C-alpha positions in Angstrom: 88.7 93.5 31.5 89.0 90.9 34.2 92.5 89.4 34.0 92.0 86.6 36.5 92.6 83.2 35.2 90.2 80.3 35.5 90.8 76.6 35.3 89.5 74.9 32.2 89.7 71.1 32.2 90.8 68.4 34.6 94.1 68.8 36.5 96.7 68.2 35.6 95.5 68.3 31.9 94.0 71.8 32.4 94.5 75.2 30.9 94.3 78.5 32.7 92.2 80.9 30.7 90.5 84.4 30.5 89.4 86.5 27.6 92.9 87.4 26.5 95.2 84.5 27.7 95.3 80.7 27.5 98.0 79.3 29.7 98.6 75.8 28.4 101.6 74.9 30.5 99.5 72.5 32.6 100.6 72.9 36.2 102.2 69.8 37.6 100.8 67.9 40.6 102.9 67.9 43.8 104.9 64.7 43.6 104.3 61.9 46.2 107.2 59.6 45.7 107.2 56.2 47.5 109.5 53.2 47.5 107.5 49.9 46.8 108.8 46.4 47.1 107.8 44.0 44.3 108.7 40.4 43.5 111.4 41.4 41.0 112.5 45.0 41.7 112.2 47.8 44.2 110.2 50.5 42.6 110.4 54.3 43.2 107.0 55.6 42.0 104.9 58.8 42.2 101.5 58.3 43.9 100.5 61.6 42.4 100.6 59.9 39.0 99.0 56.6 40.2 95.5 55.1 40.2 94.0 51.8 41.2 91.6 49.9 38.9 89.3 47.6 40.7 87.9 45.2 38.1 84.6 43.2 38.1 84.1 43.0 41.9 80.4 42.8 41.1 77.6 40.5 42.1 77.5 38.4 38.9 81.0 37.3 39.6 81.3 37.4 43.3 77.9 36.9 44.9 76.3 33.4 45.5 73.2 34.6 43.7 75.1 36.0 40.7 75.6 34.6 37.2 78.7 32.6 37.9 77.1 30.9 40.9 74.1 30.2 38.7 76.1 28.2 36.2 77.7 26.2 39.0 81.0 28.1 39.7 82.2 28.3 43.3 82.6 32.0 43.8 84.4 31.8 47.1 87.8 32.6 45.6 86.3 35.7 43.9 85.4 37.1 47.3 88.9 36.9 48.7 90.0 40.4 47.5 87.2 42.0 49.5 89.0 42.1 52.9 92.4 43.4 51.6 90.7 46.0 49.4 88.7 47.3 52.3 92.1 47.9 54.1 93.9 49.3 51.1 91.4 51.5 49.4 90.8 54.0 52.3 94.6 54.5 52.6 94.9 55.2 48.8 92.0 57.6 48.9 93.7 59.4 51.8 96.7 60.2 49.7 94.5 61.2 46.7 95.1 58.1 44.5 92.0 57.7 42.3 89.9 54.6 42.9 88.4 53.5 39.6 85.7 50.8 39.5 85.8 48.9 36.2 82.5 47.0 35.9 81.1 45.0 33.2 77.8 46.8 32.5 76.2 46.4 29.0 73.7 48.5 27.2 70.2 47.1 27.5 70.0 46.6 23.7 73.5 44.9 23.5 74.1 46.7 20.2 77.9 46.8 20.7 78.2 43.1 21.8 79.3 40.5 19.2 77.9 37.1 18.8 81.3 35.6 19.9 80.9 37.6 23.2 77.3 36.4 23.6 78.4 32.8 23.0 80.8 32.9 26.1 77.8 33.5 28.4 75.2 31.5 26.5 76.9 28.8 24.4 73.7 26.8 23.7 71.6 29.9 23.0 68.8 28.7 25.4 70.6 29.5 28.7 70.9 32.6 30.9 73.3 34.9 29.1 74.1 38.6 28.8 71.0 40.7 29.5 68.9 37.7 30.6 67.2 37.7 34.0 68.7 35.6 36.7 66.3 33.0 37.9 66.8 33.8 41.7 66.1 37.5 41.6 65.4 38.6 38.1 68.4 40.9 37.8 69.7 41.0 34.3 73.1 39.6 33.7 75.8 42.2 33.5 73.5 45.0 32.4 74.4 48.5 33.5 72.3 49.6 36.4 71.2 46.1 37.4 71.9 44.4 40.7 73.9 41.8 38.7 76.4 44.4 37.5 76.7 46.2 40.7 79.8 46.1 43.0 79.2 43.7 45.9 77.8 45.5 49.0 80.9 44.7 51.1 83.0 47.1 49.0 81.9 50.7 49.7 82.1 53.1 46.8 82.5 56.8 47.6 81.1 59.7 45.5 84.7 60.8 44.6 85.5 57.3 43.1 85.4 56.9 39.3 83.2 54.4 37.6 83.7 53.0 34.1 81.5 50.5 32.4 83.2 48.0 30.1 81.8 45.7 27.5 84.6 43.2 26.9 87.1 41.5 29.2 89.5 44.5 28.7 88.5 47.7 30.5 90.1 49.7 27.7 88.2 48.3 24.8 85.4 50.6 23.5 85.4 52.7 26.9 86.6 56.1 28.0 89.2 54.7 30.5 92.3 55.7 28.5 91.0 59.3 28.1 90.1 59.5 31.8 93.5 58.3 32.9 95.4 60.7 30.6 93.3 63.6 31.8 94.2 62.7 35.3 97.9 62.6 34.5 98.1 58.9 35.5 101.0 56.8 34.3 101.1 54.1 37.0 98.3 51.6 37.5 97.6 49.3 40.4 95.4 46.3 39.4 92.9 44.5 41.6 89.7 42.4 41.1 88.6 39.3 39.2 89.1 37.2 37.3 92.9 37.5 37.4 93.4 35.4 34.2 90.7 37.0 32.2 89.3 40.6 32.8 92.2 41.6 35.0 94.9 40.3 32.8 93.5 41.5 29.5 93.0 45.0 31.0 96.6 44.9 32.3 98.0 43.9 29.0 96.1 46.7 27.2 97.4 49.1 29.7 101.0 47.9 29.1 100.5 48.2 25.4 99.3 51.8 25.9 102.4 52.6 27.9 101.2 52.5 31.5 103.3 51.1 34.3 101.4 48.1 35.6 101.5 46.7 39.2 99.3 43.7 40.0 98.3 43.5 43.7 98.3 39.7 44.4 96.1 39.5 47.5 93.6 42.0 46.0 93.2 39.8 42.9 91.7 36.4 42.5 90.2 34.0 40.0 87.6 31.2 40.0 89.7 29.5 37.3 92.0 26.5 38.0 95.3 27.1 39.9 97.3 26.8 36.7 95.5 29.9 35.2 96.5 31.9 38.3 100.1 30.8 38.1 100.3 31.5 34.4 98.9 34.9 35.0 101.5 35.8 37.7 104.2 34.4 35.5 103.2 36.5 32.5 102.6 39.7 34.5 106.1 39.4 36.1 107.8 38.2 33.0 106.2 40.5 30.3 103.8 43.2 31.5 104.7 44.7 34.9 105.3 43.9 38.5 103.7 41.9 41.4 103.3 43.2 44.9 101.0 42.8 48.0 98.7 45.3 49.6 100.7 45.3 52.7 103.8 46.5 50.7 101.7 49.4 49.4 100.5 50.3 52.9 104.1 50.2 54.2 105.3 52.3 51.3 102.5 54.9 52.0 103.4 55.1 55.7 107.1 55.5 54.9 107.3 57.9 51.9 110.5 58.5 50.0 111.9 61.8 51.3 115.3 61.3 49.7 114.5 62.7 46.2 115.9 59.4 44.9 119.4 60.2 46.2 
C-alpha cells in the first residue's frame, strides 16, 4: 500500500491523507511578522495570516460612464485609490498576501435582491436601476459579468487573485467570503475601495463582528459622499472596529520585517 500522504484541502486548512491515515493537524504557515504603524497603536501582525479586500473598485462606481456618473455623481473621488493601490498590491502579492476583489455583481434574475435594495438604485421605479442597461453603453448595472460590474481597467487583476461577488453593501452577506478567509487561515484584513462609508464600512463592521482584525488603508479608500461621511467613517473605525493606516506605512513595514520575535 502506498503510504505517501497527499494534501486534501486548502492550506493551512488542509489534511494530509492516504488510504490508512488522515493527518488533521493542519500544518502552520511560516510566520511573516511585521511592525505596522497606525493612528492609535503600533501593531505587530503576521502577513501570513493577512489578506487585502479591495471593495467595489468597479466601473459603475468609478468610471465616468458608469451608474454613479449616470445619476449625476462626481466619481473623481472614487478614482483616488487607483494610484496607491497600484503601488501597494504588487508588494503584497510579492509576500503572498492574498488580494481579494469584492465586487457587486448580481444574478441576472435578481432573485436574491429585495425590494428595499432595488429601491436604493431606482427609487422611482422608472429609472436605471440594478440590472438595467446604462444609456451610454448598454452595460447592465452591477450585473455579474457585465462591463458595469467589472473592476476598472487601471487596476490589473492577476490570475492568482481571488474574486467574490457580493449582493449587498457588505461583502460577507450571502457570499462565500468568510469561508474562503477561514480556509486560507486569514485573521487580519486590510480594507480598501469605495465607498468608504457604505460598502467598505459595512464589510469592515461585519468582519469585526466575525472576529477578524480590521485595518482600513486611508489612501486606498475613498467615497463620493460628503466629507462628514468620510470623517464619521474614520472616527468609527478607529473608535470601535479596528485601525487606520496608510499604504506607505504598510510598504515600510514589508521592507523592514520584524526579526525580533516580539522581544
